[in-house]
C-alpha positions as CSV (number, residue, x, y, z in Angstrom):
1,M,-148.4,67.8,63.8
2,A,-151.1,68.3,66.5
3,V,-152.5,71.4,67.5
4,W,-150.9,71.0,70.5
5,D,-147.0,71.2,69.4
6,D,-146.5,74.7,70.1
7,L,-147.5,74.4,73.8
8,V,-144.2,74.1,75.2
9,G,-144.1,72.6,79.3
10,Q,-148.0,72.6,79.4
11,E,-148.6,69.3,79.4
12,R,-151.4,69.3,82.1
13,V,-153.1,72.0,80.3
14,I,-153.1,69.9,76.9
15,V,-154.6,66.8,78.8
16,S,-157.4,69.2,79.8
17,L,-158.2,70.9,76.5
18,D,-157.6,67.7,74.7
19,A,-160.1,65.7,76.7
20,A,-162.7,68.6,76.9
21,A,-162.0,68.7,72.4
22,R,-162.9,65.0,72.5
23,D,-166.2,65.8,74.1
24,A,-166.9,68.7,72.4
25,D,-166.5,66.6,69.1
26,A,-168.8,63.8,70.6
27,L,-171.5,66.8,71.7
28,V,-171.3,67.8,67.6
29,T,-171.5,63.7,66.8
30,A,-174.6,63.4,68.6
31,A,-176.2,66.1,67.5
32,A,-175.5,65.3,63.6
33,A,-177.2,61.9,64.4
34,D,-179.9,63.4,66.4
35,T,-178.7,61.3,69.5
36,P,-178.9,61.7,72.9
37,P,-175.5,63.6,73.7
38,P,-173.0,62.4,76.3
39,A,-174.1,62.3,80.0
40,A,-171.1,63.8,81.5
41,S,-168.5,66.1,79.5
42,K,-165.7,68.2,79.9
43,M,-166.4,70.6,77.5
44,T,-168.2,74.0,79.0
45,H,-168.8,77.7,77.1
46,A,-166.3,79.8,78.8
47,W,-162.8,79.2,79.4
48,L,-160.4,81.7,81.3
49,F,-156.4,80.6,80.1
50,T,-154.0,82.4,82.3
51,G,-150.2,82.5,82.9
52,P,-147.3,84.9,83.4
53,P,-146.1,86.9,80.0
54,G,-144.5,84.0,77.6
55,A,-146.4,81.5,78.5
56,G,-148.5,80.4,75.4
57,R,-152.0,82.3,76.5
58,V,-153.2,83.1,73.3
59,T,-151.6,80.1,71.9
60,A,-153.2,77.7,73.9
61,A,-156.3,79.1,73.4
62,R,-155.9,79.1,69.8
63,A,-155.2,75.5,69.5
64,F,-158.1,74.6,71.5
65,A,-160.0,76.9,68.9
66,A,-158.8,74.7,66.2
67,A,-159.1,71.3,67.8
68,L,-163.2,72.3,68.3
69,Q,-162.5,72.7,64.5
70,C,-161.4,70.5,63.1
71,V,-162.6,67.8,60.8
72,S,-160.1,65.1,60.2
73,P,-161.7,62.0,59.1
74,D,-159.4,60.6,61.5
75,R,-162.0,61.2,64.2
76,A,-164.5,58.6,63.2
77,L,-161.6,56.1,63.5
78,G,-161.1,57.1,67.3
79,G,-158.3,59.6,66.1
80,A,-158.4,62.7,68.3
81,P,-159.7,66.3,66.9
82,G,-156.9,69.0,66.7
83,C,-154.8,67.0,64.0
84,G,-153.3,70.3,62.6
85,F,-153.5,69.7,58.8
86,C,-157.4,69.6,57.9
87,D,-158.8,72.7,56.8
88,G,-160.4,73.2,59.9
89,C,-157.2,73.2,62.0
90,H,-155.4,75.3,59.3
91,T,-157.7,78.0,59.0
92,A,-158.2,78.6,62.8
93,L,-154.9,78.5,63.8
94,L,-153.9,81.0,61.0
95,G,-157.1,83.3,62.4
96,T,-159.0,82.9,59.3
97,H,-161.7,80.4,60.3
98,A,-165.3,82.0,59.6
99,D,-166.2,80.6,63.0
100,V,-163.3,81.6,65.2
101,S,-163.5,85.4,66.1
102,T,-160.3,86.9,67.4
103,I,-160.9,90.4,69.6
104,A,-157.6,92.3,70.6
105,A,-157.2,95.7,72.3
106,D,-155.9,98.4,69.6
107,G,-155.0,100.8,72.5
108,A,-155.0,100.7,76.3
109,Q,-158.5,99.3,76.4
110,I,-161.2,97.1,74.5
111,L,-164.0,99.4,74.0
112,V,-167.5,98.0,73.7
113,A,-167.8,99.4,70.2
114,D,-165.3,96.7,69.4
115,M,-167.1,94.3,71.1
116,R,-170.9,94.9,69.7
117,D,-170.5,92.8,66.2
118,T,-168.9,90.1,68.3
119,V,-171.3,89.9,70.9
120,R,-173.9,89.9,68.0
121,K,-172.0,87.1,66.4
122,S,-172.0,85.1,69.5
123,Y,-175.8,84.4,69.1
124,T,-175.5,83.1,65.6
125,A,-175.1,79.3,64.5
126,P,-171.8,78.2,63.4
127,A,-171.4,78.9,59.4
128,G,-169.5,75.4,59.9
129,G,-172.0,73.7,62.0
130,R,-169.5,72.6,64.4
131,W,-168.5,75.9,66.7
132,Q,-168.9,79.4,67.1
133,V,-165.8,80.2,68.9
134,I,-165.0,84.0,70.3
135,L,-160.8,84.4,71.5
136,V,-160.6,87.3,73.3
137,E,-156.3,87.9,74.0
138,D,-156.4,91.1,76.2
139,A,-159.3,90.3,78.6
140,E,-157.8,92.3,81.1
141,R,-157.9,95.2,78.5
142,L,-161.9,95.1,78.9
143,N,-163.2,98.1,80.3
144,E,-166.5,98.2,82.3
145,K,-168.8,98.6,79.4
146,S,-167.0,95.9,77.5
147,A,-166.9,93.5,80.2
148,N,-170.5,93.9,80.8
149,A,-171.4,93.1,77.3
150,V,-169.2,89.8,77.4
151,L,-170.7,89.2,81.0
152,K,-174.2,88.8,79.2
153,A,-173.1,86.8,76.3
154,V,-171.2,84.6,78.8
155,E,-174.5,84.4,81.2
156,E,-176.6,83.3,78.4
157,P,-174.5,81.6,75.6
158,A,-175.7,80.4,72.6
159,P,-175.8,76.4,72.3
160,R,-173.0,76.2,69.9
161,T,-170.7,79.1,71.2
162,V,-167.5,79.1,72.9
163,W,-165.8,82.2,74.9
164,L,-161.9,81.8,74.9
165,L,-160.4,84.8,77.3
166,C,-156.7,85.4,78.0
167,A,-155.3,87.2,80.7
168,P,-152.1,87.2,83.1
169,S,-154.1,86.3,86.3
170,V,-157.9,85.8,87.3
171,E,-157.5,88.7,89.5
172,D,-157.5,90.9,86.2
173,V,-161.3,89.6,85.0
174,L,-164.3,90.5,86.4
175,P,-165.4,88.3,89.2
176,T,-168.7,87.8,87.4
177,I,-166.9,86.9,84.3
178,R,-164.5,84.3,85.9
179,S,-167.1,82.9,88.1
180,R,-168.7,81.5,84.8
181,C,-165.6,79.9,83.0
182,R,-163.3,77.0,83.6
183,L,-159.8,78.2,84.6
184,L,-156.7,77.0,83.3
185,T,-153.4,78.0,84.4
186,L,-150.1,78.0,82.1
187,S,-146.6,78.2,84.0
188,T,-143.5,79.5,82.4
189,P,-141.8,76.9,80.2
190,R,-138.3,76.0,81.0
191,V,-135.6,77.5,79.4
192,D,-134.4,74.3,77.9
193,A,-138.0,73.3,76.8
194,V,-137.7,76.5,74.7
195,A,-134.7,76.1,73.0
196,D,-135.5,72.6,71.9
197,M,-138.7,74.1,70.3
198,L,-136.7,76.6,68.7
199,V,-134.3,74.0,67.0
200,R,-136.9,71.6,66.1
201,R,-139.5,73.9,64.8
202,D,-137.8,77.2,63.8
203,G,-134.4,75.3,62.7
204,I,-132.3,77.8,64.9
205,E,-128.9,76.8,65.5
206,P,-128.9,75.0,68.9
207,A,-126.1,77.3,70.7
208,V,-128.2,80.5,69.5
209,A,-131.4,78.9,70.6
210,A,-130.1,78.2,74.2
211,S,-128.7,81.6,74.5
212,V,-132.1,83.0,73.6
213,A,-134.2,81.0,75.6
214,R,-131.9,81.8,78.6
215,A,-132.0,85.6,77.8
216,T,-135.5,85.9,77.7
217,Q,-136.2,83.6,80.4
218,G,-138.5,81.1,78.9
219,H,-140.7,83.8,77.0
220,I,-141.3,81.9,73.9
221,D,-142.5,84.6,71.5
222,R,-139.4,87.1,72.4
223,A,-137.0,84.1,72.2
224,R,-138.4,83.5,68.8
225,R,-138.5,87.2,67.9
226,L,-134.4,86.8,69.5
227,A,-133.4,84.2,67.5
228,T,-135.2,85.8,63.8
229,D,-135.0,89.2,64.0
230,P,-131.3,91.2,64.0
231,R,-132.9,94.5,64.5
232,A,-134.5,92.6,67.7
233,R,-131.0,91.9,69.0
234,E,-129.6,95.2,68.4
235,R,-132.2,97.0,70.5
236,R,-131.7,94.5,73.5
237,A,-127.8,95.0,73.2
238,A,-128.8,98.4,73.4
239,V,-130.9,97.9,76.8
240,L,-127.9,96.1,78.5
241,K,-125.4,99.0,78.1
242,I,-127.7,101.5,80.1
243,P,-126.3,100.3,83.6
244,L,-122.9,101.7,82.4
245,R,-124.5,104.9,80.7
246,V,-126.5,106.4,83.9
247,E,-123.1,107.4,85.5
248,D,-124.0,111.3,85.0
249,I,-127.6,113.2,84.5
250,G,-126.3,113.8,81.0
251,G,-126.3,109.9,80.5
252,C,-129.5,109.5,82.3
253,L,-131.3,111.7,79.7
254,K,-129.8,110.0,76.6
255,A,-130.0,107.0,77.1
256,A,-133.7,107.4,78.3
257,Q,-134.4,109.6,74.8
258,E,-132.6,106.8,72.6
259,L,-135.0,103.7,74.8
260,V,-138.1,106.0,73.8
261,D,-136.8,106.8,70.0
262,A,-136.2,103.2,69.4
263,A,-139.8,102.0,70.8
264,A,-141.0,104.1,68.5
265,E,-139.6,103.2,65.5
266,D,-140.2,99.8,66.3
267,S,-143.9,100.5,66.7
268,K,-143.6,102.4,63.4
269,Q,-141.9,99.7,61.6
270,I,-144.5,96.8,62.7
271,A,-147.8,99.6,62.1
272,E,-146.8,101.1,58.5
273,E,-147.4,97.7,56.8
274,V,-150.6,97.1,58.2
275,D,-152.1,100.4,58.5
276,T,-151.4,100.8,55.0
277,K,-153.0,97.2,54.0
278,E,-156.0,97.9,56.5
279,T,-156.4,101.3,55.0
280,E,-156.5,100.3,50.9
281,E,-159.0,97.5,51.8
282,L,-161.2,100.2,53.6
283,K,-161.1,102.0,50.8
284,T,-161.9,99.8,48.1
285,A,-164.6,98.5,49.9
286,L,-165.7,101.9,50.2
287,G,-165.9,102.8,46.5
288,A,-163.1,104.7,46.3
289,Q,-162.7,106.2,42.7
290,S,-159.8,106.4,40.6
291,G,-157.0,109.3,42.0
292,G,-158.1,107.7,45.7
293,R,-161.1,110.2,46.0
294,M,-163.6,108.9,48.0
295,P,-167.5,108.9,47.9
296,R,-169.3,111.6,50.3
297,G,-170.5,110.3,53.6
298,T,-167.3,107.8,54.1
299,A,-164.6,111.0,56.1
300,G,-166.3,109.3,59.2
301,V,-165.7,105.9,58.6
302,M,-161.7,106.8,57.5
303,K,-161.6,108.7,60.4
304,D,-162.9,106.1,62.9
305,L,-159.9,103.9,61.0
306,E,-157.1,106.5,61.5
307,D,-157.9,107.1,65.4
308,K,-158.2,103.2,65.8
309,Q,-154.6,103.0,64.0
310,K,-153.2,105.7,66.3
311,R,-154.2,103.8,69.5
312,R,-152.4,100.5,68.3
313,R,-149.6,102.6,67.3
314,T,-149.6,104.2,71.1
315,R,-149.5,100.6,72.5
316,S,-147.1,99.1,70.5
317,Q,-144.6,101.9,71.2
318,R,-145.6,101.1,75.1
319,D,-145.4,97.2,74.6
320,S,-141.9,98.1,72.7
321,L,-140.7,100.0,75.7
322,D,-142.2,97.2,78.4
323,L,-139.8,94.9,76.4
324,A,-136.9,97.0,77.2
325,L,-137.8,97.1,80.8
326,T,-138.0,93.3,81.2
327,D,-134.6,93.0,79.5
328,L,-133.4,95.8,82.0
329,T,-135.0,94.1,85.1
330,G,-132.9,90.9,84.0
331,V,-129.9,92.9,84.1
332,Y,-130.2,94.2,87.5
333,R,-131.8,90.6,88.7
334,D,-128.7,88.9,87.6
335,V,-126.6,91.5,89.2
336,L,-128.2,91.2,92.8
337,A,-127.8,86.9,92.1
338,M,-123.8,87.8,91.7
339,Q,-124.1,90.0,95.3
340,L,-125.9,87.7,97.1
341,G,-124.0,84.8,95.8
342,S,-126.9,83.1,94.3
343,A,-126.4,79.9,92.3
344,V,-129.5,80.8,90.1
345,E,-128.2,80.9,86.4
346,L,-127.8,84.1,85.0
347,A,-129.8,85.2,81.8
348,N,-127.5,87.5,80.4
349,T,-123.9,85.6,80.6
350,E,-122.8,87.6,77.3
351,I,-122.3,90.7,79.4
352,R,-120.8,89.7,82.8
353,D,-118.1,91.6,82.9
354,T,-120.9,94.4,83.0
355,L,-122.7,92.4,85.7
356,E,-119.3,92.1,87.7
357,R,-118.9,95.7,87.5
358,V,-122.3,96.9,88.8
359,A,-122.5,94.3,91.4
360,R,-118.7,95.5,92.8
361,G,-120.0,99.1,92.5
362,S,-123.1,99.0,94.5
363,S,-125.0,97.2,97.2
364,P,-127.9,94.8,97.3
365,E,-130.2,97.3,98.8
366,S,-129.5,99.8,95.9
367,T,-129.9,96.7,93.1
368,L,-133.5,96.3,94.8
369,R,-133.9,99.6,94.6
370,R,-133.1,100.3,90.7
371,I,-135.4,97.2,90.1
372,E,-138.2,98.7,92.1
373,A,-137.5,102.4,89.5
374,I,-138.0,100.0,86.8
375,G,-141.5,98.6,88.1
376,A,-142.4,102.2,88.9
377,C,-141.6,103.2,85.2
378,R,-143.6,100.4,84.0
379,D,-146.8,101.6,86.5
380,A,-146.3,105.2,84.9
381,L,-146.2,103.6,81.6
382,D,-149.5,101.4,82.5
383,R,-151.2,105.4,83.9
384,N,-150.7,106.9,80.5
385,V,-147.6,109.3,81.5
386,A,-145.6,110.4,79.0
387,P,-143.6,107.7,78.2
388,L,-139.9,110.1,77.7
389,L,-141.2,111.8,81.0
390,A,-141.4,108.0,83.0
391,V,-138.4,106.8,81.4
392,E,-136.0,109.7,82.4
393,A,-137.3,109.8,85.9
394,M,-136.1,105.9,85.9
395,T,-133.2,106.5,84.5
396,V,-132.4,109.0,87.1
397,A,-133.6,106.8,89.8
398,L,-131.1,104.2,88.3
399,R,-127.9,106.6,88.7
400,A,-129.4,107.6,92.4
401,G,-129.4,103.6,93.2
């Protein structure tokens, strides 16, 4: 299994990354043999992966990181780096490789405090002798100070350091940073390609795989989660009922409260296991005594961890809400397709009766206004408006049409 196998429908990107990984391997080999490096190379020190949600930006970046760390002996026989089986590939894909550092936003932004150690590490030699890889999963969340720290590191990189930045679009990254990166743009994979991957890689029944791939419109991670997590399917089913629940103000407010509560419960379940593990590991590292009593002078460190976990829970709740709003947008997109007589395939065929009822009872103009109301709710959440207020405003707007 090559490291590129999870990049669904991204053949052009795979070709570019494979060529760069081959040249990167040649550079390492030349340095080890103390011979001149190749005259021309497709490898560079900074990459920017962009594309719509679900296209696999982070997956592509991590696969490239694995190919750069590949230590398969087959490379000496002309094999391409990125075998997927060697220790370098395996640990890079799992996120445990010593020379692959991953930065993701715990809250709404990546703070400069989160970047300092990583930037410092980017100037050190790789422990394994190949590449020091810095993967920033949410480059669009860099604030001004953290972005400037990254800019300095990208402007003056260490000889064997590679920066991999992921963002929805080039406009989400500072012009001074993106001008120093090689751009790779991923596209939304075809629904049938996602379904095929779910069957082939995850053992999902073909009918289920086709249904969830169509429902998520090619979003790989969401399709996999819907196929494997019954709770995710239950939450989505509740969201799909909202268009019929906003016929009066009471229904609007109740639907909004349930949507926010479900997102909060989802984020709580995700956070509990991670938070507990982090807290116990930090207590052990700080030398917690029997009974859980902490040594003097460690209260500040524990408070910093609690603040970080709180930011992560807030972001997790908003991400969960965003998924629900994406599903709701898909419902009204199907309604609009019906109203306009479009031949486009419906994403939510399992609720065709609901779609037809809503389509008959409204006009295309009102459906567009409802889609705009969902977009306004997402914008409000991005501006840190209280989730319940934002969602209540949206459900009332959905009722008005």
